[in-house]
N, C-alpha and C positions, 0 to 999 in steps of 0.2 A: 329868301333865295336859298339859304342853307337847307331848309326843309324840303324844297323842291329838288335840290341836288340829291338828298338822301332817299328820295322817292323814285329816282330813275332806276330803270331795270338793270343797267350796267352796274350801278353801285350796289344794289340789292344782291345781284349775283356775285359780285366780287366779295361782299361780306359773307355770303353763304359759302363760297368756296373756301374763304379763310377759316370760317368756323368749322367746316368739314375737315380741313387739314389739321386744325388744332385738336379736334376730337380724335382723329386717327393717330396723330402724333402722341397723344396722351397714353395710348396703349402700345403703339409701335413707332418709336421715334425714328427708326431707320427709313420709314416711308417718306419723310419730308427732307431726307438728305438730298443735296443738290443733284447728285448723280442719278438718284432714283426719280426725282421730279423730271429730270431731262428725259429719262426713259418713258415716263408717263406721257410727256408731251409727244414723244416720238410715236408712241402707241396711238395717240389721239390725232396725229397729223392727218391721216386719211379722212377722218370725220370732219376735221376743220376745213379741209379743201372742199369736200362735198357739201358741207353746210353753207359755205359761201356761195357756191353755185346755186344751191336750193334757195338761198336768200333772194338772189336776183329774180328767180321764177316767182316766188311767193310775193315779192313786192309788186308784181304786175297782176296780182289776183289769180294766179295759176298755182299749180303744184305739180311736181315731177316725182312720181312714184317708181320710175324706171331707172333711177340712178344706180342702184345696186346691180340690176341686171345688165345695164350698160357697162359698168365696171367689170362684171364677170365675163361678158362676151368679149370685150376688148382684151382683157387679161388672157383669156384662152387663145384668142387669135395671135397675139404677139408671142405667147409661149410656144404655140405651134410653129410660128414663123421662125422662132429661135432654134427649134429642133431641126428645121430644114436648112436654115442658113445661120449657123452659130457664129459666123464671123461678121454678121451685120452690125455696124457701129451703133452704139447706144443712142446718139442723137437722132439717127434714122428711126430707131424703134420708138423714141419719144414722139417724133413727128407723126408716125403712123398711128400711135395710140391716141394722140390728141385729135387727129383727123377722123379716125373711126368714131370716137366718142362724139365729136361735133356733128358728124353725119347722122348719128342716131338721134342726137338732140334736134337736128334740123327736121327729121321725120316727125318728131313730136310737135315741133313748132308749126310746121306747115299744116298738119292735121287740125291743130287748134285755130290757126289763122285763116286758112283757106276754106276749110269745111265747117268751121265753127262748132266743132265737137267739144264738149266739156273736157277740160284738161285732165280731170281725175279719171275719166273714161278712157281717154287716149293713152295715158301713161300706164294705167292698169293693163290695157291691151298690149302695149309694146313691151311691158315688163314680161308678160307671159311669152310673147313672140321671141324676145331676145334669149330667154332661158331655153326655149325650144330649139333655137338655132345652135346654141352651145352643145346641146345633146346631139343634134344632127351632124355637126362638123367633127365632134370628138367621139361619136358612138358611145358616149357615156364613160369613156376612159379618162383616167387622170394623167396629167403630165407632172412628173415628180422631179426632185432636185437633181438627180443624176442625169436627167435628160436635158437640163438647161446648161448653157455655157457659164463658166465662172464669171465672166464680165457682166452677163445679163443679171445674175443674182447679186453681184457685188455693188452695183451702182447706188441703190438706195441706202446701202449700209456703210458706204464710205464716210469716214469721219473727217469733218472740216471744222477747225476751231472748237473742237469738243462736242460738236453735234453731228448726227448723221445727215446725209444729203436729204433724206425724206423730211426731216424737221426743217431744214433750210428751205426746201421747196414750199412747205406749208407757210413759213414766214414770208417768203416772197409773194405768195398768192394773197396773203392778208394785206401786205403793203400795196400790191397791185389793185386790190379791191377798194382800198381806201381812196386811192387816186381815181379809180373808175367811178365810184359812187359820188365823190365830192367835187371832182374836177372836170368831168366830161359830160357832154350833152346826153349820151346814152344813159349814164347813171341818173341824171336828173329826170330823164324820160321814164325810167323804171318807177320812180316815186310818183310822177305825174299821172301815169297810166293807172297805178294802183290806188292813188288818192281819189281821182275823179276822172274816169276814162272819157266822159262826155266833154268835160272842160278841156282835156288834153287834145281832143280832136280839133277844138277851136283854136288851139295854139299851134296847130300844124303838125302835131305828133301822130304818126300812124300807129294806132293801138296794137293791131294785129302784128305788125312788123316788129314792134318793140317786144311783144311777148315772145315772138319767134326768136329774136336775138337772145333773150334770156334763156330759152331752152337750149339754144346752140352753145351758149356759155356754160350752162350746167352740164351739158353733154360732153363738152371738151374737157372739163375738169374731171368728170367721171372716167373718161377715157385715160387721162393722165394717171389718175389714181388706180385704174385697172392694171397698168404695167407695174406701178410702184408696189401695189399689193401682192401681185403674183411673184415679183422678183424678191420682195422682202421675205415672204413666207415660203418661197421656193416650191409652190404647188399650184396647179390650176385644175379645176373640176367644175361640174355643172352647178352645184349649189354654193359656190363661193360667195361670201358676203350675203348669204340668205337672211332676209329680214333686216338688213342694214339700212334700208330706206326709212324704216321707222325711227331709227336712231338719228338719222339726218334731219328728218322733219322735227323730231323732238328737240334737237339742238337749236334749231331755228326758233321754234315756239317758246322754249324756255328762255332764249335770248331776247325775247320781246319782238320778234318779227311777226307782225299781225297777219293772220290767215286772211283777213279781209283786204290786205294789200296796202301799200303806200306808207307803212310805218315799220321802222327797224333800222339797225345800224350794224356795221361790220364788227364793232366791239361787242355788241350783244350776241351776234352769232358765234364769235370766237369764244366768249365766256360760256355760252350755252354748251358748246362742244367740249370745252375744258371741264365743265361741271360733270357732264356725263362720263368723260374719260377718267376723271378722278374716282367717280363712283364705281365704274367698271373695274378699275385696277384695285380699288379698296375692298371689293366684295370678297375675294379669296383671303385677304388679310384678316377680315373679321368673320371668317368661316361661313360665308353665305355663298351658295352656288352661283357661278356666273350666268347660269341659265335664267336667273331672276332678272337679268339685265333688260330683257324685252318687257317684262311686267313693269319694271321701274320706269322704263322709257315711256310706255303707254300711260302710266299713272301721271308722270311728269307732264305729258302733253295735256291731259285733262285739267290738271291743276293750273298750268300756265294759261290755258285758254279761258278758264273760269276767272283767273286773276285779271286777264286782259278785259274780259266782258264786264267785270265789276268796276274796273278803273274807268272804262269808257262810259258806263252808266252813271258813275259819280260825276264825271266831267259834264255829261249832258244835263244832270240836275243842277249843277252850278250855273251853267249857261241859262237855264230856264229861270232860276232864282234871280239872276242879274237882270233878265228881261222883265220880270215882274216888278222888281224895284224901280226899273227905269220908267215903268208905266205910272 
């Protein structure tokens, strides 16, 4: 039992993160100071939120490559709205951001469900469409800090019990996903559809509808992150979060979310995001350009997928051996 515990992806990732922190601390002790680690978590919070949404999609044997474009478009729209109506209360802005993101997620889900277009094709297409819409509505112009209202910029930075609101939102999303995945019929349906869609149909689960729900959830979280991102960095432009979808997928895969669907945990997705967040924040400390982040993310995806494939192959051989002995 102890051996199987130490072979779980969550434990392996936890140990890898600990080793990474020890290695960094040996050269730069200030990196592991509680205040700095809290800042690292806050920097990683958008990735954590998006990775959990992506996890729901991947569990159903789909993928959403439009999350970063969804984030960017929602962020641009709420930023433009703020310049027109600076007195609009933050709760209304949050509702608008989540609704816009969910609507874009619904567009992806309906195309996959009703037209049966492969998810990767749908989300590659909508990713380009969303980026194009940003350019059309903004004419390529930026919205900078001085054009945003103080309350708009302040919300994700407000500190409560030592942590910014952005970090608290990420924590609440993690808790919400734990409940969703383990305690609700929808969470169980995600696993059932990804594990065996044909068997799921016989249990009364609508596969297409479940996949659509996963896209809506992912889109809603992308929309929420769009406002938080724009407000925190106090800027909105066409290429905001460019390439961030790769980091989101990498966080999921590194965390043990199987691209084949049906396998994964909230803890794995969280640890995958934290691993990438620590690496990203540590790069400048060890004098490596942050532009290497995408290369590292891509390499991590390949290594993690290879690890998953090897593990599954090993399990298959064990099953075959047991069958032979039974004969």
